[in-house]
N, C-alpha and C positions, 0 to 999 in steps of 0.2 A: 422322522422316527427311523431307527436303524434295528434291524433284526439281527440276532446274534445265535450261532448255534455252536455247540462246543461238546466234546466227548472226553471222556475219562475211564480207565478200568476199575471196577468194582473189585476189591480183594475178595474172594470167596469166603474166607473165614470171618470176615468183617460184615457180611451182608446182613445179618439181623441186627447188628448194632447200628449201621447205617440207616436201614429201613426203620428201625425204632426212633432214632433222632429225627428222621424227617416226617414221621407221623406227628411229630409236636415241635416244629421249628419255633425257636425262640421268638417271642413278639419284637424284641429289641433288634434282632437280626433282620426280620422282615422290614421293620421300619427304617432301617440303616439303607436296606435296598431302595426303598420308596424315594427316601431323601435324596439318594444318588441317581434318581431319574430312571431306575429299573422297573419295568412293568411286564406283567404276564410272564413271569419267571416260571418255568415248568421243567422238572427233571423227569425224563423217562428211563425205565429199566429194560434193558434186552439182554439176557444172559448175564454176562459180567461186564457188560458195557453200560454206563450212564451217559445219557444224552440230555444236555441241557439247552433250553431254549428261552430267550428273553428279548424284550424289546427295549431299547434305549432312547427315551424322549428328551435327553438334555442336549447340551450344546458344547460340552468339554468332557469327553468320555474318559480321557487319562486322568484328569482332576477328580472325577467322581469315582474312578478306580481307587486312586490314592485316599479318598474320603472313606470309602468302605474299608480298606486295609488298616487305616488308622484307628478304626473304632474298636474299643476294648472289648466289648461284647463279641464282635465279630472274630476277633483274635481268638477269644476263648473257644468259640464255636468251631473255628477251623483246627483248634488242637484236638477236638474230638473227632470231627470228620476227615481231616486229612489222612490219618492213619488207616482208614478205611479205603482209601484210594490209591491207585498206581497211576502215575502220569503216562500219557503215551504221546506227549506233546514232543515237538523236534527238540532234541538236545539243544542247549544254549539259547532257546528262544525267551526264556523267562517266564513261560505260560506254564501252570499247572494243569489246567484243562485245556485240551488241544482245540485251537479254533477252527471251525469248519467253514468251507466255502459255500455260500448259496449258489445253486445252480438253476433253482426254479422257484417261482412264487405265482400262486393263484391270486389274482387281484379280486376285489369284491364285485367288479362289475365288468362284463365282456364289453370289449370295444364295439362302438356302434350300436350298442343295444339300448333300448329304454324301457 
């Protein structure tokens, strides 16, 4: 399992639209994410920044990203959500959401404890 964190800016004038859309995410979009081996996908809001976290349980991340991008319902969803966002990813990276580097993780069990 891989943990992923990413961040993007929420356009202030699109805040209510974005929040309304995510109050009722389309079931087909959620199903595509599940079929692409995404789990525990969560989006947090702080000011005008959106922080996304998900766990990837597959074995071909790039292929699963292509699977998501090829889904017609997801493409329609992105037509609604993308205008609400402003990418802060490195120019030329090809990323929309800026990937974040994991610097610490609390494991389930402390070493040497039972």
